[in-house]
Every structure is written in structure tokens, then in C-alpha cells.
PyMOL commands that place a pseudoatom at each C-alpha (Angstrom):
pseudoatom trace, name=CA, resn=UNK, resi=1, chain=A, elem=C, hetatm=0, pos=[3.043, 107.267, -6.601]
pseudoatom trace, name=CA, resn=UNK, resi=2, chain=A, elem=C, hetatm=0, pos=[3.565, 107.034, -2.864]
pseudoatom trace, name=CA, resn=UNK, resi=3, chain=A, elem=C, hetatm=0, pos=[2.660, 109.715, -0.338]
pseudoatom trace, name=CA, resn=UNK, resi=4, chain=A, elem=C, hetatm=0, pos=[6.198, 111.115, -0.050]
pseudoatom trace, name=CA, resn=UNK, resi=5, chain=A, elem=C, hetatm=0, pos=[6.514, 111.592, -3.813]
pseudoatom trace, name=CA, resn=UNK, resi=6, chain=A, elem=C, hetatm=0, pos=[3.027, 113.107, -3.972]
pseudoatom trace, name=CA, resn=UNK, resi=7, chain=A, elem=C, hetatm=0, pos=[4.045, 115.565, -1.254]
pseudoatom trace, name=CA, resn=UNK, resi=8, chain=A, elem=C, hetatm=0, pos=[6.987, 116.784, -3.309]
pseudoatom trace, name=CA, resn=UNK, resi=9, chain=A, elem=C, hetatm=0, pos=[4.729, 117.223, -6.343]
pseudoatom trace, name=CA, resn=UNK, resi=10, chain=A, elem=C, hetatm=0, pos=[2.155, 119.109, -4.277]
pseudoatom trace, name=CA, resn=UNK, resi=11, chain=A, elem=C, hetatm=0, pos=[4.706, 121.500, -2.789]
pseudoatom trace, name=CA, resn=UNK, resi=12, chain=A, elem=C, hetatm=0, pos=[6.073, 122.191, -6.288]
pseudoatom trace, name=CA, resn=UNK, resi=13, chain=A, elem=C, hetatm=0, pos=[2.517, 122.843, -7.469]
pseudoatom trace, name=CA, resn=UNK, resi=14, chain=A, elem=C, hetatm=0, pos=[1.937, 125.314, -4.637]
pseudoatom trace, name=CA, resn=UNK, resi=15, chain=A, elem=C, hetatm=0, pos=[5.158, 127.197, -5.326]
pseudoatom trace, name=CA, resn=UNK, resi=16, chain=A, elem=C, hetatm=0, pos=[5.104, 127.225, -9.122]
pseudoatom trace, name=CA, resn=UNK, resi=17, chain=A, elem=C, hetatm=0, pos=[1.539, 126.966, -10.343]
pseudoatom trace, name=CA, resn=UNK, resi=18, chain=A, elem=C, hetatm=0, pos=[-0.322, 128.567, -7.447]
pseudoatom trace, name=CA, resn=UNK, resi=19, chain=A, elem=C, hetatm=0, pos=[2.392, 131.125, -6.695]
pseudoatom trace, name=CA, resn=UNK, resi=20, chain=A, elem=C, hetatm=0, pos=[2.152, 130.541, -2.948]
pseudoatom trace, name=CA, resn=UNK, resi=21, chain=A, elem=C, hetatm=0, pos=[4.602, 132.496, -0.815]
pseudoatom trace, name=CA, resn=UNK, resi=22, chain=A, elem=C, hetatm=0, pos=[7.751, 130.757, 0.442]
pseudoatom trace, name=CA, resn=UNK, resi=23, chain=A, elem=C, hetatm=0, pos=[6.391, 131.051, 4.004]
pseudoatom trace, name=CA, resn=UNK, resi=24, chain=A, elem=C, hetatm=0, pos=[3.161, 129.298, 3.032]
pseudoatom trace, name=CA, resn=UNK, resi=25, chain=A, elem=C, hetatm=0, pos=[5.019, 126.514, 1.235]
pseudoatom trace, name=CA, resn=UNK, resi=26, chain=A, elem=C, hetatm=0, pos=[7.345, 126.066, 4.239]
pseudoatom trace, name=CA, resn=UNK, resi=27, chain=A, elem=C, hetatm=0, pos=[4.397, 125.920, 6.672]
pseudoatom trace, name=CA, resn=UNK, resi=28, chain=A, elem=C, hetatm=0, pos=[2.555, 123.403, 4.477]
pseudoatom trace, name=CA, resn=UNK, resi=29, chain=A, elem=C, hetatm=0, pos=[5.769, 121.356, 4.200]
pseudoatom trace, name=CA, resn=UNK, resi=30, chain=A, elem=C, hetatm=0, pos=[6.017, 121.190, 8.005]
pseudoatom trace, name=CA, resn=UNK, resi=31, chain=A, elem=C, hetatm=0, pos=[2.334, 120.344, 8.443]
pseudoatom trace, name=CA, resn=UNK, resi=32, chain=A, elem=C, hetatm=0, pos=[2.291, 117.703, 5.731]
pseudoatom trace, name=CA, resn=UNK, resi=33, chain=A, elem=C, hetatm=0, pos=[5.599, 116.133, 6.741]
pseudoatom trace, name=CA, resn=UNK, resi=34, chain=A, elem=C, hetatm=0, pos=[4.194, 115.728, 10.254]
pseudoatom trace, name=CA, resn=UNK, resi=35, chain=A, elem=C, hetatm=0, pos=[1.033, 114.231, 8.715]
pseudoatom trace, name=CA, resn=UNK, resi=36, chain=A, elem=C, hetatm=0, pos=[2.966, 111.748, 6.573]
pseudoatom trace, name=CA, resn=UNK, resi=37, chain=A, elem=C, hetatm=0, pos=[5.125, 110.766, 9.552]
pseudoatom trace, name=CA, resn=UNK, resi=38, chain=A, elem=C, hetatm=0, pos=[1.953, 110.136, 11.562]
pseudoatom trace, name=CA, resn=UNK, resi=39, chain=A, elem=C, hetatm=0, pos=[0.451, 108.073, 8.727]
pseudoatom trace, name=CA, resn=UNK, resi=40, chain=A, elem=C, hetatm=0, pos=[3.665, 106.037, 8.432]
pseudoatom trace, name=CA, resn=UNK, resi=41, chain=A, elem=C, hetatm=0, pos=[3.561, 105.316, 12.164]
pseudoatom trace, name=CA, resn=UNK, resi=42, chain=A, elem=C, hetatm=0, pos=[0.022, 104.025, 11.574]
pseudoatom trace, name=CA, resn=UNK, resi=43, chain=A, elem=C, hetatm=0, pos=[1.389, 101.824, 8.731]
pseudoatom trace, name=CA, resn=UNK, resi=44, chain=A, elem=C, hetatm=0, pos=[-0.396, 103.871, 6.053]
pseudoatom trace, name=CA, resn=UNK, resi=45, chain=A, elem=C, hetatm=0, pos=[1.927, 104.572, 3.141]
pseudoatom trace, name=CA, resn=UNK, resi=46, chain=A, elem=C, hetatm=0, pos=[-0.255, 104.495, 0.040]
pseudoatom trace, name=CA, resn=UNK, resi=47, chain=A, elem=C, hetatm=0, pos=[-2.545, 107.411, -0.877]
pseudoatom trace, name=CA, resn=UNK, resi=48, chain=A, elem=C, hetatm=0, pos=[-5.490, 105.099, -1.537]
pseudoatom trace, name=CA, resn=UNK, resi=49, chain=A, elem=C, hetatm=0, pos=[-5.214, 103.654, 1.983]
pseudoatom trace, name=CA, resn=UNK, resi=50, chain=A, elem=C, hetatm=0, pos=[-5.934, 106.966, 3.757]
pseudoatom trace, name=CA, resn=UNK, resi=51, chain=A, elem=C, hetatm=0, pos=[-9.479, 107.142, 5.100]
pseudoatom trace, name=CA, resn=UNK, resi=52, chain=A, elem=C, hetatm=0, pos=[-11.376, 109.997, 6.694]
pseudoatom trace, name=CA, resn=UNK, resi=53, chain=A, elem=C, hetatm=0, pos=[-11.077, 108.561, 10.236]
pseudoatom trace, name=CA, resn=UNK, resi=54, chain=A, elem=C, hetatm=0, pos=[-7.282, 108.597, 9.777]
pseudoatom trace, name=CA, resn=UNK, resi=55, chain=A, elem=C, hetatm=0, pos=[-7.331, 112.307, 8.954]
pseudoatom trace, name=CA, resn=UNK, resi=56, chain=A, elem=C, hetatm=0, pos=[-9.662, 113.030, 11.867]
pseudoatom trace, name=CA, resn=UNK, resi=57, chain=A, elem=C, hetatm=0, pos=[-7.480, 111.068, 14.308]
pseudoatom trace, name=CA, resn=UNK, resi=58, chain=A, elem=C, hetatm=0, pos=[-4.395, 112.961, 13.153]
pseudoatom trace, name=CA, resn=UNK, resi=59, chain=A, elem=C, hetatm=0, pos=[-6.100, 116.316, 13.680]
pseudoatom trace, name=CA, resn=UNK, resi=60, chain=A, elem=C, hetatm=0, pos=[-7.318, 115.184, 17.103]
pseudoatom trace, name=CA, resn=UNK, resi=61, chain=A, elem=C, hetatm=0, pos=[-3.741, 114.226, 18.006]
pseudoatom trace, name=CA, resn=UNK, resi=62, chain=A, elem=C, hetatm=0, pos=[-2.546, 117.682, 16.963]
pseudoatom trace, name=CA, resn=UNK, resi=63, chain=A, elem=C, hetatm=0, pos=[-5.229, 119.336, 19.094]
pseudoatom trace, name=CA, resn=UNK, resi=64, chain=A, elem=C, hetatm=0, pos=[-4.313, 117.151, 22.073]
pseudoatom trace, name=CA, resn=UNK, resi=65, chain=A, elem=C, hetatm=0, pos=[-0.650, 118.082, 21.558]
pseudoatom trace, name=CA, resn=UNK, resi=66, chain=A, elem=C, hetatm=0, pos=[-1.631, 121.710, 22.093]
pseudoatom trace, name=CA, resn=UNK, resi=67, chain=A, elem=C, hetatm=0, pos=[-1.499, 123.175, 18.591]
pseudoatom trace, name=CA, resn=UNK, resi=68, chain=A, elem=C, hetatm=0, pos=[-3.093, 126.611, 18.508]
pseudoatom trace, name=CA, resn=UNK, resi=69, chain=A, elem=C, hetatm=0, pos=[-6.459, 126.881, 16.747]
pseudoatom trace, name=CA, resn=UNK, resi=70, chain=A, elem=C, hetatm=0, pos=[-4.873, 128.838, 13.875]
pseudoatom trace, name=CA, resn=UNK, resi=71, chain=A, elem=C, hetatm=0, pos=[-2.134, 126.224, 13.420]
pseudoatom trace, name=CA, resn=UNK, resi=72, chain=A, elem=C, hetatm=0, pos=[-4.690, 123.445, 13.575]
pseudoatom trace, name=CA, resn=UNK, resi=73, chain=A, elem=C, hetatm=0, pos=[-6.797, 125.152, 10.924]
pseudoatom trace, name=CA, resn=UNK, resi=74, chain=A, elem=C, hetatm=0, pos=[-3.741, 125.600, 8.673]
pseudoatom trace, name=CA, resn=UNK, resi=75, chain=A, elem=C, hetatm=0, pos=[-2.783, 121.936, 9.109]
pseudoatom trace, name=CA, resn=UNK, resi=76, chain=A, elem=C, hetatm=0, pos=[-6.306, 120.836, 8.200]
pseudoatom trace, name=CA, resn=UNK, resi=77, chain=A, elem=C, hetatm=0, pos=[-6.306, 123.117, 5.181]
pseudoatom trace, name=CA, resn=UNK, resi=78, chain=A, elem=C, hetatm=0, pos=[-2.940, 121.740, 4.043]
pseudoatom trace, name=CA, resn=UNK, resi=79, chain=A, elem=C, hetatm=0, pos=[-4.174, 118.159, 4.409]
pseudoatom trace, name=CA, resn=UNK, resi=80, chain=A, elem=C, hetatm=0, pos=[-7.400, 118.860, 2.537]
pseudoatom trace, name=CA, resn=UNK, resi=81, chain=A, elem=C, hetatm=0, pos=[-5.511, 120.573, -0.289]
pseudoatom trace, name=CA, resn=UNK, resi=82, chain=A, elem=C, hetatm=0, pos=[-3.000, 117.729, -0.481]
pseudoatom trace, name=CA, resn=UNK, resi=83, chain=A, elem=C, hetatm=0, pos=[-5.725, 115.096, -0.832]
pseudoatom trace, name=CA, resn=UNK, resi=84, chain=A, elem=C, hetatm=0, pos=[-7.626, 117.205, -3.368]
pseudoatom trace, name=CA, resn=UNK, resi=85, chain=A, elem=C, hetatm=0, pos=[-4.389, 117.545, -5.394]
pseudoatom trace, name=CA, resn=UNK, resi=86, chain=A, elem=C, hetatm=0, pos=[-3.818, 113.772, -5.343]
pseudoatom trace, name=CA, resn=UNK, resi=87, chain=A, elem=C, hetatm=0, pos=[-7.329, 113.110, -6.665]
pseudoatom trace, name=CA, resn=UNK, resi=88, chain=A, elem=C, hetatm=0, pos=[-6.990, 115.745, -9.403]
pseudoatom trace, name=CA, resn=UNK, resi=89, chain=A, elem=C, hetatm=0, pos=[-3.620, 114.295, -10.434]
pseudoatom trace, name=CA, resn=UNK, resi=90, chain=A, elem=C, hetatm=0, pos=[-5.019, 110.754, -10.530]
pseudoatom trace, name=CA, resn=UNK, resi=91, chain=A, elem=C, hetatm=0, pos=[-2.819, 109.516, -7.686]
pseudoatom trace, name=CA, resn=UNK, resi=92, chain=A, elem=C, hetatm=0, pos=[-5.911, 108.115, -5.961]
pseudoatom trace, name=CA, resn=UNK, resi=93, chain=A, elem=C, hetatm=0, pos=[-9.649, 108.015, -6.594]
pseudoatom trace, name=CA, resn=UNK, resi=94, chain=A, elem=C, hetatm=0, pos=[-11.121, 108.744, -3.182]
pseudoatom trace, name=CA, resn=UNK, resi=95, chain=A, elem=C, hetatm=0, pos=[-11.142, 112.085, -1.360]
pseudoatom trace, name=CA, resn=UNK, resi=96, chain=A, elem=C, hetatm=0, pos=[-11.076, 111.275, 2.373]
pseudoatom trace, name=CA, resn=UNK, resi=97, chain=A, elem=C, hetatm=0, pos=[-11.470, 114.937, 3.263]
pseudoatom trace, name=CA, resn=UNK, resi=98, chain=A, elem=C, hetatm=0, pos=[-14.606, 115.553, 1.178]
pseudoatom trace, name=CA, resn=UNK, resi=99, chain=A, elem=C, hetatm=0, pos=[-17.039, 117.811, 3.056]
pseudoatom trace, name=CA, resn=UNK, resi=100, chain=A, elem=C, hetatm=0, pos=[-14.750, 117.785, 6.086]
pseudoatom trace, name=CA, resn=UNK, resi=101, chain=A, elem=C, hetatm=0, pos=[-15.071, 121.149, 7.834]
pseudoatom trace, name=CA, resn=UNK, resi=102, chain=A, elem=C, hetatm=0, pos=[-12.024, 123.030, 9.027]
pseudoatom trace, name=CA, resn=UNK, resi=103, chain=A, elem=C, hetatm=0, pos=[-11.592, 123.144, 12.802]
pseudoatom trace, name=CA, resn=UNK, resi=104, chain=A, elem=C, hetatm=0, pos=[-13.465, 126.053, 14.300]
pseudoatom trace, name=CA, resn=UNK, resi=105, chain=A, elem=C, hetatm=0, pos=[-11.516, 128.934, 15.777]
pseudoatom trace, name=CA, resn=UNK, resi=106, chain=A, elem=C, hetatm=0, pos=[-12.631, 130.022, 19.243]
for i in range(1, 106): cmd.bond("trace and resi %d" % i, "trace and resi %d" % (i + 1))
show_as sticks, trace
zoom trace
């Protein structure tokens, strides 16, 4: 399963199984679509190819682009949840976001 397909599965999981609000699902969709676009630009398209430094560089790019601390924290949370979902579903074996703290709010 590629990252784009996994994203669709994860958003369905959030909406149906977790009962997340439509606003939460929409925000996660935006954050994760931006993340997948960034990964694609870095030539990373397979879930198993994503490493922790990739996630950290993406979050740094978001911070440099001026994302608010709350938006940055939500993006990090969405990314961590997405990777956790892929491991639980057997899409990949490694969790690049393991023990990665969320960005601190000021």
C-alpha cells in the first residue's frame, strides 16, 4: 500500500471507527496531504522509506513557513497518528515518530 492509499484508509478510520468530527478529519486531511506532497517532492513515496529525520525536516519547514504553534502541534499529531496507524495495519514495520515529542507551545 502506498502513502496516498494509506492516507485514505486513515481518514476513513478517523471518521468511522474513532468518530472524529468532520472538522478534525478535514484538518488532518489538509495536514497530511501537505505532508505527503512534501514527501513526494523529496522522492519518498513508500511508507517504509519514511525516516524520523524526514518527519523532523517537514515539521521544521512548516515552522519556517510561519505555521502557528497550535497548527504545528496539530500537524505533528496528525503525522504521528498516521504513522502509528500504518504500523498497526501492517503497512510498514517501523514507526519513525516513536518517542517524538510534539512541538512545544509558547
